[in-house]
C-alpha positions, 0 to 999 in steps of 0.5 A, a space after each residue: 161957484 158952489 158944489 151940489 151941496 152948496 158949499 162954495 168953499 174950494 176942495 181940500 188941498 192934497 195932503 200927506 198919506 194917511 190923513 183922513 180924506 186925502 188919498 191913501 185910508 186913514 191909517 196907512 201911512 201914519 207914524 208907527 207907534 213906539 210899541 209896534 217899532 220895539 216888537 217888530 225889533 224883538 221879533 226880528 232879533 228871534 227870527 234872526 237868532 233861529 237863522 243865525 243858528 242854523 247857518 253857524 251850526 255847521 262851524 260849531 265845535 264842541 268841548 268838555 272836561 270837568 264835568 261841563 260842556 261848551 260849544 264855539 263857532 270860532 271866527 268863520 262861524 261868526 263871519 257866517 252870522 254876521 253875513 246872515 245878519 246883514 242880509 236879513 235886514 239890509 236886503 229886504 229892507 232895501 227892496 221892500 222896506 220890511 223885514 219879517 217882523 215889519 210886514 208880520 206887524 204892517 210897518 215899513 221903512 220909508 224915505 223921508 223925502 218921498 215915501 219910496 223904500 229906502 234903497 241900498 245906501 239908506 238900508 245899509 246906514 241904517 243897519 250899521 247905525 244899529 249894529 254900532 249901537 248893539 256893540 256896547 251891550 244894547 244900552 245905547 239901543 235903549 237910550 235910542 228907544 227912549 228918544 225915539 218914544 219922545 219924538 213925534 215922527 218916532 225916528 231914531 238915531 238910525 232913522 234921522 242919519 239917513 233920512 228914514 221913518 217907519 210908517 203903518 201899511 195897514 
């Protein structure tokens, strides 16, 4: 049987989102580039630093002596900063797959198995792993970024551990 153009080939099979001609428009659902992911990370850190500074400011105390001045937020301020950080990353990632930076840069975290948003467990798992990587002065995070750049799916340790990947949304 042939189509209106005389072709006897069957229609193409269902493909993965982002493949031209198969479902989603070209580019949507493609693996996000390393540069965009690193840019998103930096932008998220800047946004979070501003938010955390505002939240932690009420806990701050100043000290001065010997011509120098300092500021400390104490344990309560540090705890407030930790809670704000967790909320900033985990809640929007679990619900929408996007932090503010990912939204602005057109990327989204999805589950590898079905392409849906990660949900609470995977979003929290990603953040715990990233927090552990950051604990050692960002050196493991730099290694993670290098390995991510070399992976065909651009998945870092945090993505592989919980079964997520970052894709484009536009």
